C-alpha positions, 0 to 999 in steps of 0.5 A: 481429247486426251481421253480417246487418245489414251484409249487408242494407245492402250488398244495399240499397246495391247495389240502390239504386245499380243502380236509378238507373243502370238508369232512367237507361239506359232514359231515355237509350235512349228519348230516342235512339230518339225522336231517331232517328225525328224526324231529317229524311231526308237526300235526296241530289241527283240526279247530272246526266248528263254531256254530250259534244259531238260534234266530227264532223258528224252522219252522213247517216242514209240512208247510215248502217248502223243497228242500232237503230230509234227509233220516230217520233211520228206526229203530230209527223212526219206532216202528211198522207197522201192517196190519189187518181187523177192529178195536177192542174196544180198537181202535187197529187192531182187527186181523192182516192179509195179506188176505182180502175179496174184499170189506172188509176194510183194516186197516194199523197201523203205530207207529212212535217214536221220530219223528220230528214235522210235519213229515207225514206218507203215505200209498200207495197201488199198484196193481200187475202191479205197478199202484198206486191205493190209497195214504193216508197221515197223520201227525204223532203225537209226542208221540208213538200213533198209526196212523190208515189208514182205507182203505174202498174202496176195493170193486172195487179191483180185486182178486190178490196181492197188494203191501202196501208201508208205508212211513215216510217223503219221505222214504219208511220204510215198504212194505207188500204184501196184497192178495184180494180174492173173497167171494167164494174163502174165503169160500172154 
């Protein structure tokens, strides 16, 4: 009987020593899993972009070859646009209007503010079909000085509606409808 009893003890001893080891491993795995979930997330600080200092003076934008256009914020760079007839003694538009007699000069006043050096303003006149009739371009003064575009050649224009588009740089910042009437239609 000594033989079977010994085998049973040996199996029992193996079982009893394996069970505590197994439970210890399970507890250790559980503790490690809980610990990993509770560790705070490490946030890496964002790298600041490197800055460089230009050793050359900035280029005049009016003579530079530009490959990229940067959109302008209308509210930041445009103070006002007025369209009217004739200039008064002060050099400003005498009377604002959207209706003109054929042959009467039209004045477009553009006042820009805080503009980059070399920025140009343009006035484009389109007929009712969208055909460009006129394009005028001038460099904008650095101060908030009115920039005047005088359109004198309107005698050949037919009666009807025309579109005036005002641009700062390459961005359209204003659009107005102009109406040209004949002398007889105006006097009625």
